N, C-alpha and C positions, 0 to 999 in steps of 0.2 A: 355616469356618476363622476362628479368633479370634486376635487380636494384643494382648499385654499389654505395657503400657509402664510402666517404673519411671523416676523421677525422684528420685534420692537426694540430699538435702542433708546436711549436717553432722549434724543432728538432726531431719531430717525426711524423709518419703518419701511423694511424690505419685505417682499412678498412674492408668491409664486402661485398660479393656479395650475394644477395638473389634472389630466385625466386619469381617473383612478384605476382603470384596468391596465393601460400602456404605460402609465408613468410619464407619458408625454407632458413636457411644459408647454401650456397653452398660452400663458402670459406670465410676464415677470416685471417687476420694477421697484423703485425706491423713491419714497417721500424724504427728501432730506431738509435739514435746518428747520424741523418743526418749532413753532413759536417764533420764527423769525420772519421780518417783512420779505425777505430774500428766499423763501422756500421754494423749493423746485421738485415737481414730481417727474421723473424720467421713467418711461416704460415702453415694453416691446411686446406687441401681439402679432405673431407670424411676422410678416414683412414689413408691418406698420410699426412705427415707433413715435415717440413724442417727447418733449421736455417742456412742460408746462409750469410756468412760473407764477405763483399767486401765494399770498399770504395764507399760511395753515396753521391755526391758532393752537392745536392740540392734536393728540393721537385719534381722538373721535373725528375730528375734521379730515384727518389724513384718510381714515377709512371711508370716509363718505367721498373724498375725491377718486379714491381706488375703486369703489363701486360704481361711480359714474363712468369710469373709463371702461370697466369689465362688461357693463350692460349697455354700452354705446352701440345702437344696431348697426353702425359702421363696421364693427369688429365681430359682432355675433358670437362672442366667446363664452356669455354667460347672460343670455337674453333674459333668462328666467332665474332668479336668484335660488329658486327652490331646487335647480340642478345641482347646487353646491351642498353635497350631503354632510360634509364635515369641514371644520376650520381648526387648523393646527396651530398653537400658539407657542413660540419659544419663549421659555421663562428661565432667568439666569439661576435663581436659587430657589430650591426646594426644601432647604433646611433639612431637618431629620424627618420630616413627615413623608416626603415623597420619594419611593425608591423606583418608580416607573411613570410613566405617562398615564394621565387620568382625564376622564370626562368631567368637565368643569360644572360644578353645582354651587349653591349658594354657600355650602359648607367648605368647599375647596376655595371660593374667593375669601371667605373670612380667615382660613389659614393664610393665603397669600397676603392678606393685608397685615396678619400678625408678624410675618418673618420679613417683611418689606425692609426694615432696618438692616437686615444682613446685606441686601444689595439696593442701597437707597437711590443709586443712579439709574438702575435698570428695572427692578421688579415694579415700582410704582408704574412706570411707562407701560409695562407689559399688562397690567392689571386693568389700567383705564383702557387700553387697546381691547382686552377681552370683554369689558363691559360693553364698550362702544359696539364691537362685532357682534355681540349677543342681540343687541337692538336691532341693527341693520340685518341680520341675518338669523332671525329667530327660529327657523325651521330647520337649521342646521345643528349637527352635533359638535359642540366646542371641546377641545382637547388641549391639555397643558401638557407640554414636554419640557423637561426640566435639564439644564446643562449639569447639574449637581446629580441627578438621578442614577446615572451609569456608575458613580463613584461610591454609591451607598455599599457597595459589596466589599470595600476596602476594610480589612480586619481592624479591630480596635487598637491593636498595638501599634498600627501603622497611622491611624487617623486621629488618635488621642495626643494633645500637647501635655508635657510634664509641667503642668501648673495646678494648683490646687483644684480638687475635684469638684469642689462646691462652685467654683467659677464654670466649669463645664456645664454643671447641673442648672445654674442660673442663666448663663447667658448661651448655652449650646455652643461653646467654643471648642471647634474641632477642624480637622482637615476636610472640607467639602470637595474642592476640586470642581474644576469648569470644563467647557469645551466637550462635554460628554457625548453629546449627539455626533460630533465630529470624530471623536475617538472611535465611538462605537460603528459608524459608518465605515471608516477606512479599515479598520480592523476585519471587519466582516468581508468588505471587498477584497482585502489582500488574500484572505483564505479562500475566497471564491476563484480568484485569478490563478492561485497555487494549486487548487483543486485538493485542499487539505482541509479538514475539519478544523475550525477555530480553536475548539477544544484541545486539540492536540499541538497547538503553536504556543511558543513563548515569544511574545510580541511586544514590541516597544513602538508606539505611535508618537510621533513628533508634530504637534500643530504648531507650526511656526509662521507667525505674522507679525502684526503690531502688538498683539497680545499673542503670548505663546504658553504653551504647556505640553509636558511630556507625561505618558501614561503608560505603566507596566500592566500588561494583559496576559494572564495565565488561567488555563482552564475555561476560557473565553469570557472572563469577567475582570474588571478592573481591581488590581492588588494595591496600586499605589499611584500617585499622581503628584506632579510638581506644585500645581497651585494649592493653596491652603484654605484658611478660613475666608480668604479674600481673593480675588485675582492677582493680588499684588505679590504673593509669595513665589518662590521657584526661580524660573529662567530669567536672566536678563531680557528686557524686551524694548519695544519702541521707546517708551517713555517711562515704563515702570522700572523699579531698581532690582525687582526680584528678591531672593533671599539676601539679607544683610544681618550683621550682628545687631540684635535689638537694642543693645545698649547705645547704638549710634542715635537711635530716636531720642532718648533722654539726654544724651551729650549734646546734641544740636539744640534741643529745646532750652537747655540751660545756657549754652554758650553764645546762640544766636537769637535767643528771646523768641522762639517761635511757638505759635499756638499749635493745638493739635489740628486745626484745619489747615495751617501753613505746612505743617509736616506731612499731611496727607497730600496735599498738592504737589510738594517737593518730591516725595517718592513715587507719586502716580503719574505725575505730568511733566517733571523737569528732570528725570533721571533717565536710566537705561541708555540706549544709543544716543540719545539727544544730549543727555547729561555728561556722558563720557566723551563723545567726539566733539562736541559743542558745534556740530555741523548740522544734524538733522535727525529725526526719529526715523526716516526712511533709509534702509539698508542701501538701497541703490545710490542714494546722494552720498553716504558714507564711503561706499567702494570707489565712488568717483574721486571723492577727496583723498582717498589713500593713493589712488592712481597719480595725483598730481603731488604727492610727496607730504601730505598732511600726516604728521606722526601720531597725533591724538585720534585721528581717524582710523589709523592701522591699529592702534591699541584697543579701540572700541570693538573693531573687527574680531581681533584676537580673544577678547573678553566675552564676546558673543559666542563665538565657536566653543570656546572652552566651557561655557555654561552648559551647552548642550551635550558635550562630552561628558562632563561629570555627572549628569543624571542619566545618561546612557549607561555608564559604568556602574553607578549605584542600583540600577534596575536589573541589570544583568546579575549582579550580586544578590539581589533580593529573589530573583526568580531561579537562580541556579543555573543561568545561561540564557540564550536568546536564539531564536531561529529567524525572526523577520524583523527588520526596523522599517517602519513606513514614515515618510516625510509628506506633509501636506500645508495647506494655506499659503498665503502670498509668498513669504521666503522659501518654504519647503518646495513648493511647486516650481517657482521661477528663478532661483539663484543657484546654478552650478557651482558657483564659486564657494558658497557656504555649506553646500553639502559636501563638498570635497574637505573643506577645513574642519568641519565638525567630526568627520569619521576618518580622517587620515590619521595614521599612527596606531590604528587598533588591529593591524594585520594579525598579530599574535593571537587575538581573541576570535579570529575568523571573520573579520570585519574588513572588506577592501572596496574601494571604489573603482570602477572601470572607467578610464578616463573618456573614451569614446561614447559609451552609453550615456555617461554624465552630462556630455555636452550635446551630442548629435540627437540622441532620443529626445532630449529636451526640447530641440527644435522642431520635433514631430516628424524626424526623418527615420526614426529607429522603431516603429510598431511591428508586432508580430514577432517573429524568430529573432530578428535582430536586435529588438529591445529586451529579449529574454522572457517575454511573456506571449502567450497566445490569447486570443479574444480581448485584448486590451482596448479600453475606449479612448477616446481623446485625453491626451495628458498623463495616460497611465503607462508607466515603463519601470523597468528594473535597471538600476545602475551599479549593481555588483558584478563582478566577472562570472563567466559560466563556471559552474561547479563550486562556487564560493559557498562555505559553510552556512554564512549568515546572509540571508536575502535582503538587500537594500532597495526599497520601492519608492516610487513617487505615485501617489494617488491623489488626485483633486477631491477635496472634501465636498460633501452634498448634505449638509445639516437640514436642508428644506425637505429633501426626499425622505431623510430618516423620519422626519416629523410627520410627514404625509403617511408614510406606511404605518406609524403608530396609530394615527387617527383612523385609518381604513381598518386595522386590525380591531380598535375598540368598536367601532360600528358594528362589524361583523359579529362580535362576541356577545352584544346586547340584544 
């Protein structure tokens, strides 16, 4: 049994083909710049790899290109498409309808069309991908896995906004949260590595990348998260402002004569690290500029670290403490500088960074006992001191594996 996972972006499509029993990745790739004459399909199957450049008109054409590679006799990875038992699809927004992954039916597709305005850049692409994949793989069970589903457990007092109730009733304006599959995976993996049931841990999961969010997990469920009605809320990010005074929006509309679309572009594409530093949305570039004495870059780095620290403190208070803090994604996994900056000064709360583990384990030289964890996989390590009350951990995220497991479970339950 093979499982295929699609992760559709607005102009990209990532995928993995996994062996169902062993969870071994048989093939993986990315079709980038969909809709552009310079589209590229990068793939890897075993030791073979390729970068195929050809115009890819839409997500349906991207799936056609992926199927062609997977069924190429030279690779023999999926010679018969009926070997693919299930196809998992990442869908950013599930609205109020979906609190777990579901088998795709006509009714599910209708609901996805209905809630597409909640995520206009991502959901329509995912729905197009689902429809095309169902045509190409009609014998497979298709499963939709939602970024928002994990956060449906957040209580009403935390997910509702203090606006007139009729606006929630009309537009479903509430805190939805995102990165749910990532938070779900790293929290479960942390509990596994620590050999403690997740339900017995108060855990804060920090997904720190170009898009970033923090999630408070208690009793094995999400009880709060930093992203809100849209992915713009919460932490300062690569190009997103994160949480700001909402009156800034109307102030800029009046004084800069900006339209709603221009405000949306300003806060989503021109703010965050890019806007604060004036250098780049990429933290590596900002840190390099700081090393060269750039004061705006230094301030942007401090703002970024403070943004993380503020939410960690907020969620410690909300849960009545914390046992484990996990960091993941591009920044969390790869920047010891930001890990130190985000968590230093919190020693009185039982949070401390071990300088050696934070740097040496990050290089891959500290697995096993030296990294503070047994049975750790690549890139997994603890960076808090031995005996520290709060465990600080790096765990690479694997959203595709989480989606594949959901798909497999749904097959077995039907």
